C-alpha positions in Angstrom: 80.5 108.9 -109.7 80.8 108.6 -106.0 77.9 110.0 -104.1 78.7 111.5 -100.7 75.8 111.4 -98.2 75.6 113.3 -94.9 76.1 111.0 -92.0 72.9 110.3 -90.2 72.8 110.4 -86.4 71.8 107.1 -85.0 68.4 106.9 -83.6 69.5 105.9 -80.1 71.9 108.9 -80.0 69.1 111.3 -81.1 66.8 109.9 -78.4 69.5 110.5 -75.8 70.0 114.1 -77.1 66.3 114.8 -77.0 66.0 113.4 -73.4 68.9 115.7 -72.4 67.3 118.8 -74.0 64.0 118.0 -72.3 65.8 117.5 -69.0 67.6 120.8 -69.2 64.3 122.6 -70.2 62.3 121.1 -67.4 60.9 123.5 -64.8 62.8 121.6 -62.0 66.2 122.0 -63.7 66.0 125.5 -65.4 66.2 127.5 -62.1 69.3 125.6 -61.1 70.9 126.3 -64.5 70.3 130.0 -64.1 71.7 130.2 -60.6 74.7 128.0 -61.3 77.0 130.9 -62.2 76.3 132.6 -58.9 76.7 129.3 -56.9 80.0 128.6 -58.6 81.4 132.1 -58.1 80.2 131.9 -54.5 82.0 128.6 -53.9 85.1 129.7 -55.8 85.6 133.2 -54.5 83.9 133.2 -51.1 83.5 129.7 -49.5 86.9 128.3 -50.7 88.9 131.4 -49.5 87.0 131.4 -46.2 87.9 127.8 -45.6 91.5 128.4 -46.6 91.6 131.4 -44.3 90.4 129.4 -41.3 92.9 126.7 -42.0 95.7 129.3 -42.4 94.8 130.8 -39.0 96.2 127.7 -37.4 99.4 127.8 -39.3 102.7 129.8 -39.5 102.9 130.9 -43.1 106.3 132.0 -44.3 107.8 132.1 -47.8 108.2 128.4 -48.8 107.3 127.2 -45.3 104.0 126.3 -43.8 103.8 124.9 -40.3 100.8 123.9 -38.1 101.1 125.8 -34.8 97.6 125.2 -33.3 96.1 128.1 -31.3 99.3 130.2 -31.2 98.0 132.9 -33.6 94.7 133.3 -31.6 96.7 133.7 -28.4 98.4 136.7 -29.9 95.2 138.3 -31.1 94.0 139.9 -27.8 96.7 142.6 -27.4 96.6 146.4 -26.8 96.8 147.2 -30.5 93.9 144.9 -31.3 91.8 146.5 -28.5 92.6 149.9 -29.9 91.5 148.8 -33.4 88.3 147.4 -31.9 87.6 150.6 -30.0 88.2 152.8 -33.1 86.0 150.5 -35.3 83.2 150.4 -32.7 83.1 154.2 -32.4 83.1 154.4 -36.2 80.2 151.9 -36.5 78.1 153.7 -33.9 78.4 157.1 -35.6 77.9 155.8 -39.1 74.8 153.8 -38.1 73.3 156.9 -36.6 74.2 159.2 -39.4 73.6 156.8 -42.3 70.2 155.8 -41.0 68.6 158.9 -39.6 69.8 161.6 -42.1 69.0 159.6 -45.2 65.5 158.7 -43.8 64.7 162.4 -43.2 66.1 163.5 -46.5 64.1 160.8 -48.3 60.9 161.9 -46.6 61.6 165.5 -47.7 62.5 164.5 -51.3 59.4 162.3 -51.5 57.2 165.4 -50.8 55.3 166.7 -53.8 56.0 170.3 -52.7 59.8 170.0 -53.3 60.8 171.4 -56.7 63.6 169.8 -58.8 63.4 166.5 -56.8 65.0 164.4 -59.5 68.0 166.8 -59.6 68.5 166.6 -55.9 68.2 162.8 -56.0 70.8 162.5 -58.7 73.2 165.0 -57.1 73.1 163.1 -53.7 73.9 159.8 -55.4 77.0 161.1 -57.3 79.4 160.6 -54.3 78.6 156.8 -54.4 80.0 156.7 -57.9 83.3 158.2 -56.7 86.1 156.0 -55.5 86.8 156.1 -51.8 90.5 156.6 -52.5 89.8 159.6 -54.7 87.3 161.1 -52.2 89.8 160.4 -49.4 92.6 162.3 -51.2 90.2 165.3 -51.5 89.4 165.0 -47.8 93.1 164.9 -47.0 93.7 168.2 -48.7 90.6 169.7 -47.1 91.6 168.6 -43.6 95.3 168.9 -43.7 97.2 170.4 -40.7 98.1 173.6 -42.6 96.4 176.9 -41.8 95.5 177.3 -45.5 93.4 174.0 -45.5 89.7 174.5 -46.1 88.6 173.1 -42.8 91.1 175.2 -40.8 90.1 178.3 -42.7 86.4 177.5 -42.0 86.9 177.1 -38.2 89.3 180.1 -38.2 86.4 182.2 -39.5 84.7 181.6 -36.2 87.8 182.4 -34.1 89.1 178.8 -33.5 92.7 177.8 -33.8 93.9 175.4 -36.6 93.5 171.7 -35.9 95.9 168.9 -36.8 93.1 166.7 -38.0 95.0 163.6 -38.8 97.0 163.7 -35.6 94.1 164.0 -33.1 92.2 161.0 -31.8 88.8 162.6 -31.9 89.4 164.1 -35.3 90.6 160.8 -36.7 87.3 159.2 -36.1 85.5 162.3 -37.4 87.4 162.2 -40.7 86.6 158.5 -41.3 82.9 159.0 -40.4 82.6 162.1 -42.6 84.1 160.3 -45.6 81.8 157.3 -45.2 78.8 159.5 -44.7 79.6 161.7 -47.7 79.9 158.6 -49.9 76.9 156.5 -48.7 74.2 158.9 -47.7 72.9 159.1 -51.3 72.7 155.3 -51.6 70.7 155.0 -48.4 68.4 157.8 -49.5 67.5 155.7 -52.6 66.6 152.8 -50.3 64.3 154.9 -48.2 62.7 156.5 -51.3 62.0 153.1 -52.7 60.3 152.1 -49.4 58.3 155.3 -49.3 56.7 154.4 -52.6 54.9 151.5 -50.8 53.2 153.7 -48.3 49.6 154.3 -49.4 48.7 158.0 -49.8 45.2 157.1 -48.4 46.8 156.5 -45.0 48.2 160.1 -44.9 44.9 161.5 -46.2 42.9 159.7 -43.5 45.3 160.8 -40.8 45.2 164.4 -42.0 41.4 164.3 -41.9 41.5 163.1 -38.3 43.7 166.1 -37.4 47.1 164.4 -37.2 50.1 166.7 -37.4 53.1 166.2 -39.7 55.1 164.8 -36.8 52.3 162.4 -35.9 51.9 161.2 -39.5 55.7 160.6 -39.6 55.8 158.8 -36.3 52.7 156.6 -36.6 52.6 156.0 -40.3 56.0 156.6 -42.0 58.2 155.1 -39.3 56.3 151.8 -38.9 56.1 151.3 -42.7 59.9 152.0 -43.0 60.9 149.6 -40.2 62.0 146.8 -42.6 64.3 149.2 -44.6 65.6 150.8 -41.4 66.7 147.4 -40.1 68.2 146.6 -43.5 70.1 149.8 -43.9 71.4 149.7 -40.3 72.4 146.1 -40.6 74.5 146.6 -43.7 76.0 149.7 -42.2 77.1 147.7 -39.1 78.6 145.0 -41.3 80.4 147.4 -43.6 81.5 149.5 -40.6 83.3 146.6 -39.0 84.8 145.7 -42.4 86.0 149.3 -42.9 89.5 149.6 -44.5 89.7 152.2 -47.2 88.6 155.1 -45.0 91.5 154.3 -42.6 94.1 153.5 -45.3 93.5 156.6 -47.4 94.4 158.9 -44.4 97.1 156.8 -42.8 98.6 154.4 -45.5 101.7 153.8 -43.4 100.0 153.8 -40.0 98.4 156.5 -37.9 100.2 158.0 -34.9 99.4 156.1 -31.8 97.0 153.9 -33.9 94.3 156.7 -33.6 92.9 155.7 -37.0 93.5 152.0 -37.0 90.6 149.7 -37.8 90.3 146.0 -37.5 90.6 145.4 -41.2 93.5 147.8 -41.4 95.2 145.9 -38.6 94.7 142.7 -40.6 96.3 144.3 -43.6 99.1 145.6 -41.5 100.0 142.2 -40.0 99.1 139.9 -42.9 100.5 141.9 -45.8 102.9 144.6 -44.5 104.4 142.4 -41.8 104.1 139.2 -43.9 102.5 137.3 -41.0 99.7 135.7 -43.0 98.8 133.2 -40.2 98.2 135.9 -37.7 96.4 138.0 -40.2 94.1 135.1 -41.0 93.4 134.6 -37.2 92.4 138.3 -37.0 90.1 137.8 -40.0 88.4 134.9 -38.3 87.9 136.9 -35.1 86.5 139.8 -37.2 84.1 137.4 -38.9 82.9 136.1 -35.6 82.4 139.7 -34.2 80.3 140.7 -37.2 78.3 137.5 -37.1 77.5 137.8 -33.3 76.7 141.5 -33.4 74.5 141.1 -36.5 72.5 138.3 -34.9 72.1 140.2 -31.7 70.9 143.3 -33.5 68.5 141.4 -35.7 67.0 139.6 -32.6 66.7 142.9 -30.8 64.8 144.5 -33.7 62.4 141.6 -33.9 63.5 140.4 -37.3 63.5 136.8 -36.4 60.1 136.8 -34.8 57.4 134.8 -36.6 54.4 136.7 -37.9 51.3 136.5 -35.7 53.3 136.3 -32.4 
């Protein structure tokens, strides 16, 4: 009878395997193992496309033909249409920063009060718009603010004696529509940020201030506001970045282009030139310029708010 035995792993191989296991389980290596999926995804889906985009901005990209053309794409960037897109986007950023910082902070302070009943219901209801797609919400806004007299917005202003407005054909109304859509969608998210920050404010500070005779406004100004400064800077910074990257709010109202470019954003202009006009090189140059604009403005804002100051200075 032939006896079959299980093959035995050679001792040197087992030693190597044990060394590998100990190496992977060491405290110095484990953190890198856990963050490796994020690092790989960052390199693959962010860094590599960014590098390719910068390279493409110096090229003329046509179907089956790629040609290096130097700074020609950047020379075309600064044109009246680009200036209009920058103007529209800047106005949008200013209004959204003010609305999405001040209003959520006030609502968060109100919802954080122990005297408000059904606080959890209000918090959940305000967060629901964030779960809705911008496209879906934008379609609802298009029906509400259409140029017809029967539209909800025109009926509302007609109740006060005003004439109907062609909302999507007026320059001031175009910015208003995009700001309203963004505000409706993101106010709930920013409220949660401020509510989380308010949990770190000690109740003893309010009690001591109240004993000293401080009014509600004084408690808000001298206790709540300073304690909320980090989250105010965070919320306003991400709002600035997302504002300059705004695309869906413009596209959902004017998919084929707004009259006189009244609703054109920088990101929509990139889409228009790079995808619709099939000028990928010029679109990439616009993308690089947009990236520089966001970077410079963000750095200036963070310096102005004292974020980069060292503690104790």
